[in-house]
C-alpha positions in Angstrom: -21.6 -31.2 43.8 -19.0 -32.0 41.0 -20.5 -32.1 37.4 -18.3 -34.8 35.9 -20.0 -34.4 32.4 -18.9 -30.8 32.3 -15.3 -32.0 33.4 -15.3 -34.5 30.5 -16.3 -31.8 28.1 -13.6 -29.4 29.1 -11.0 -32.2 29.2 -11.8 -32.9 25.6 -11.6 -29.3 24.8 -8.2 -29.1 26.3 -7.1 -32.1 24.1 -8.5 -30.4 21.1 -6.5 -27.4 21.9 -3.3 -29.4 22.4 -3.6 -31.3 19.2 -4.4 -28.2 17.2 -1.3 -26.4 18.6 0.9 -29.3 17.6 -0.4 -29.3 14.2 -1.0 -25.7 13.4 0.9 -23.7 16.1 -0.6 -20.5 16.5 -2.2 -20.4 13.0 -5.7 -21.4 12.0 -7.4 -19.7 15.0 -10.7 -19.6 13.5 -10.5 -23.4 12.9 -9.6 -23.9 16.5 -12.5 -21.7 17.8 -15.1 -23.3 15.6 -13.8 -26.9 16.6 -14.0 -26.0 20.4 -17.5 -24.6 20.0 -18.8 -27.6 17.9 -17.2 -30.0 20.3 -18.7 -28.5 23.4 -22.0 -28.4 21.8 -21.9 -32.0 20.5 -20.8 -33.3 23.8 -23.4 -31.2 25.7 -26.1 -32.9 23.7 -24.9 -36.4 24.3 -24.6 -35.6 27.9 -28.5 -35.7 27.9 -28.5 -39.3 26.6 -29.2 -42.0 29.3 -28.3 -44.9 27.1 -25.9 -47.3 29.0 -23.7 -47.4 25.8 -24.3 -44.5 23.4 -23.7 -41.8 25.9 -21.3 -38.9 26.5 -18.6 -41.1 28.0 -18.4 -43.4 24.9 -18.6 -40.3 22.6 -15.9 -38.4 24.4 -13.6 -41.4 24.1 -14.5 -41.8 20.4 -13.4 -38.2 20.1 -10.1 -39.1 21.7 -9.7 -41.7 19.2 -10.3 -39.1 16.4 -7.6 -37.0 17.8 -5.3 -40.0 17.7 -6.2 -40.7 14.1 -5.2 -37.0 13.2 -1.9 -37.5 14.9 -1.5 -40.6 12.8 -2.3 -38.6 9.7 0.2 -35.9 10.7 3.1 -38.3 11.1 2.1 -40.3 8.0 1.6 -37.4 5.6 3.2 -34.4 7.4 0.2 -32.4 7.2 -3.4 -32.2 8.2 -5.7 -30.4 6.2 -8.0 -28.0 8.2 -11.2 -29.5 6.7 -10.2 -33.0 7.8 -9.4 -31.6 11.4 -12.7 -29.9 11.8 -15.0 -32.7 10.0 -13.5 -35.6 11.6 -14.1 -34.2 15.1 -17.4 -33.0 14.2 -18.7 -36.2 12.6 -17.3 -38.4 15.3 -18.9 -36.5 18.2 -22.4 -35.8 16.6 -23.0 -39.1 14.8 -25.1 -40.7 17.4 -26.8 -37.6 18.6 -30.2 -38.9 17.3 -30.2 -41.4 20.3 -30.9 -38.5 22.6 -34.6 -38.4 23.4 -36.0 -34.9 22.9 -33.3 -33.7 20.6 -35.8 -33.0 17.8 -38.6 -30.5 18.3 -41.2 -33.0 17.2 -40.4 -35.5 20.1 -42.9 -35.6 22.8 -41.4 -36.5 26.0 -43.0 -35.3 29.3 -41.6 -35.4 33.0 -43.2 -38.3 35.1 -45.0 -39.7 32.0 -44.2 -43.3 31.0 -45.4 -42.8 27.3 -42.8 -41.2 25.1 -43.1 -40.4 21.4 -40.1 -39.8 19.2 -39.9 -38.4 15.6 -38.2 -40.8 13.1 -38.6 -38.7 10.0 -40.7 -38.3 7.1 -43.8 -37.7 9.2 -43.4 -40.9 11.3 -43.3 -41.4 15.0 -42.2 -44.3 17.3 -43.9 -44.5 20.7 -42.5 -46.4 23.8 -43.9 -47.0 27.1 -41.2 -46.6 29.9 -39.3 -47.1 31.8 -36.7 -47.3 29.2 -33.5 -45.6 28.3 -32.7 -43.8 25.2 -31.2 -46.9 23.8 -34.7 -47.9 22.4 -34.0 -45.2 19.8 -30.8 -47.1 18.5 -32.7 -48.5 15.3 -33.7 -44.9 14.5 -30.7 -42.7 15.5 -29.3 -42.4 12.1 -32.3 -40.8 10.6 -32.6 -38.6 13.5 -29.0 -37.7 13.6 -29.3 -36.5 9.9 -32.1 -34.5 10.7 -30.4 -32.8 13.6 -27.5 -32.0 11.4 -29.7 -30.6 8.5 -31.5 -28.4 11.0 -28.6 -27.0 13.1 -25.5 -26.8 10.9 -25.2 -24.0 8.5 -22.0 -22.7 6.5 -19.0 -22.7 8.7 -15.4 -22.5 7.4 -14.2 -25.9 6.7 -17.4 -27.6 7.1 -18.3 -30.4 4.5 -21.8 -31.3 5.4 -22.0 -34.2 3.0 -18.9 -35.8 4.4 -20.4 -35.6 7.8 -23.7 -37.0 6.8 -22.0 -40.0 4.8 -20.0 -40.7 8.0 -23.4 -40.7 10.0 -24.9 -43.1 7.6 -22.4 -46.0 8.3 -21.7 -45.2 12.0 -23.9 -48.0 13.3 -21.6 -50.3 15.4 -24.5 -52.8 15.9 -23.9 -54.1 12.6 -21.6 -54.4 9.4 -21.7 -51.4 7.2 -23.7 -52.1 4.0 -22.4 -49.2 2.1 -20.6 -50.5 -1.0 -18.2 -47.6 -1.3 -16.9 -45.7 1.7 -14.3 -42.8 1.8 -11.4 -43.0 4.1 -13.1 -40.2 6.1 -16.2 -42.5 6.7 -13.9 -45.4 7.8 -12.1 -43.0 10.2 -15.3 -42.0 11.9 -16.7 -45.5 12.3 -13.3 -46.8 13.3 -13.0 -44.1 16.0 -16.3 -45.5 17.7 -15.2 -49.1 17.3 -11.7 -48.3 18.9 -13.4 -46.4 21.7 -14.9 -49.3 23.4 -12.5 -52.1 22.1 -9.6 -50.4 23.7 -11.3 -49.4 27.0 -9.6 -50.3 30.2 -13.0 -51.4 31.4 -13.6 -53.4 28.4 -15.7 -56.2 30.0 -18.0 -53.6 31.6 -18.5 -51.8 28.3 -19.2 -55.1 26.5 -22.1 -55.8 28.9 -23.3 -52.2 28.4 -23.2 -52.8 24.7 -25.3 -56.0 25.1 -27.8 -54.5 27.4 -28.2 -51.4 25.1 -28.8 -53.8 22.0 -31.2 -55.8 24.0 -33.2 -52.8 24.9 -33.2 -51.8 21.2 -34.2 -55.3 20.1 -31.3 -55.6 18.0 -29.8 -58.9 19.3 -31.8 -61.1 17.1 -30.1 -60.2 13.8 -26.7 -60.6 15.6 -27.2 -64.2 16.4 -26.7 -64.0 20.2 -29.2 -65.8 22.5 -27.7 -64.6 25.9 -25.0 -62.4 27.5 -22.7 -65.4 28.0 -22.7 -66.3 24.4 -22.2 -62.6 23.6 -19.2 -62.3 25.5 -17.6 -65.5 24.6 -18.1 -65.0 20.7 -17.7 -61.2 20.4 -14.2 -61.5 19.2 -15.3 -63.7 16.2 -18.1 -61.1 15.5 -15.6 -58.4 15.7 -13.2 -60.0 13.0 -16.2 -60.7 10.7 -17.9 -57.4 11.1 -15.4 -54.6 12.0 -11.9 -55.5 11.0 -12.3 -54.4 7.5 -13.1 -51.0 8.7 -9.9 -50.8 10.7 -7.6 -51.9 7.8 -8.0 -48.3 6.5 -6.7 -47.0 9.9 -4.0 -49.4 11.1 -1.2 -47.9 8.9 -1.9 -44.4 10.7 -2.0 -45.9 14.1 1.4 -47.6 13.5 2.9 -44.1 13.0 2.8 -43.2 16.7 3.6 -44.9 19.9 0.2 -44.2 21.3 -1.5 -45.8 18.1 0.8 -48.9 18.4 -0.4 -49.3 22.1 -4.1 -49.1 20.9 -3.5 -51.7 18.3 -1.7 -53.9 20.8 -4.7 -53.6 23.2 -7.1 -54.3 20.3 -5.3 -57.4 19.2 -5.0 -58.7 22.7 -8.7 -58.4 23.3 -9.5 -60.1 20.1 -7.0 -62.9 20.3 
């Protein structure tokens, strides 16, 4: 039986290798190895998620968007600093790991048991009675992702843990970011996830997956949508009001490459 998730992970690793060679040639071998290791680890964790939306498929595509951003930086500035290469890929792939049930040692998830208990930090837990997917953890994933990063990442060359954590804090694509000041790095990570589903060839399918996941997480009320039809009809207006300001930091980079221009064309056609 073909393991399509493993194929996805290896395909992404091949794309990391390709982009690394384009930027650095045969130099920065430690950077390449660390990035490949961290990419495989992060995607392997996300492969456990059974959320309709925040899963390995979305995460891998977001990683591809991060590689496209790096390509734009290369054309725009003529150089990509190794810390940007490493941390952008890491932060993009790991930002939603908190959605995965059982990712923290305090989680209580037992086979064939409907009751699930997940750690949300500071000694607090959230319990759910199944059947449910990991989407129920959406309101808590940021705290859980931050805990995972604190516990599993130590000093690696080029790692900037504070940049990664800052990006995780504004990575929630269910709402507008409330952070008053964000670095370009944070915008890049958030935008990679926005572009991942907004430019999907199966966009309508992924919009339904987004709706159902938000519904399961009880997050639709604060978005102001009463049903799926309204969500699909009015999502373009929601996009302009909620996410376009994030993408303005990215648009000049995407305009530097033909693939980036195609992504922008797809985005604008969807939102027109």
